[in-house]
C-alpha positions, 0 to 999 in steps of 0.5 A: 499646116497639117501634121500627119503622122505615119507608123514609120515616123513613130520609130526611128531607125538607126539610119533616120534617127534625129541628131542634135546639130553640132553633136556628134553621133555615137553608136553602141559598140556592137552595132554593125559598120559599113566597113569591109570590102568584097573580101570581108576582112574588116567585117570579120574583125568586127564580128569577132570583136563585137562577140569576143566575150560571148565567144569566150564565155561558151569556150570557157565551158571545157576549160572549167570541166577539164579543171574539175569545177562544177557546171553550175558555177560555169552556168552561174558566171555565163548567166551573170555576164550575159545580164551584165552585158545586156544591160550594158547594151540597153544603157548604150542605147539609152545613152544614144539620145541623152546629152553628153553629160547625161550619157557619161553619167548614165554609162558610169552609174550603170557601169558601178551598179552592174559590177556592185550587183555581180559581186554581192551575188557572188559573195552571197553564192561563195558564203552561203552556198558553195564556194567552189560555185561562187569562185568558178562563176566569178573566174568565168564572169571576169574572163568573159567581161575582160575580153568583151571589154577588149573587144569593145576597146578594139571596135572603138580604135577600128572606127576611130581609124575609119573616121580618120581614113575617110576623107571629108 
């Protein structure tokens, strides 16, 4: 028996990722779906739900400036949220290939660690440097985080509904 390795076998695509038997496949919340017809209605909803945190983070700039908040606070809030979001996506991708128990553990530890890290950074900024920057950053971060979480929840609901409606 001869084993050969081809470059395409070394890097699994989402379509060709090996799956353990008897274990359902889960996907990162922002992964594209096959939903949507020629109208594009469901695809638009998926796109908006996937990026709602980023959309809200960017749209918060005029609100912060109109309220007299510091631009540095907005920038810090968006940077913290972007780093948090990136780490969440990375954790989700790592959890795809883990056992269910390990995936839940990784996700939980990541969620709590990211929350503590952001809180510590915001406290240090507010107490040591500038309270207004820290509070503005905290507000921007919380709004973007909350909208992102709501968007991921909506994506999950859309996928569950699509699976339920799909004949087996």
